C-alpha angles and dihedrals in degrees: 000000000000097000091057089067093023104160101316091148095043091048091049088048091055095046091050093049091044091058089067090061101031134042089214111118101206089222095148090052093044091051088052091049091052091045104041108008129256097286095058094037089059090044091053092046088051096049093048090052096044093052098038091058091214134116119262120266110287094001090143092052092051091048093049090050094047092241104123084138088077094066112113088225089073089074089065089057093049111113089225092062111017092095087069090062134073121247089251094055093048089048091052094050094044089053091046098052093043098040118123114245121270113267093248089068091056093054115089129193117240 
């Protein structure tokens, strides 16, 4: 079954690449992957983000570095996996990865 394997390799690749940009260790996500598998770990991450109404950890850093491709939410938009997610989850991820940065990122100190 596809969601048993989901995108474990893709997820781990994103986490590895993200560590170059961010100091965040992804331990809670990795613990969920170990406990429930990659598919349910990503589902849990999504639902926590969707209901918390806040940007993911280090979102601003990824935006500033031009590395929005390293957000885990991109896996939901990947055509290989998107059929596993609801329309609401896909819409949330699409909005997140294409969102303009928060105003505080556009302000610079003189």
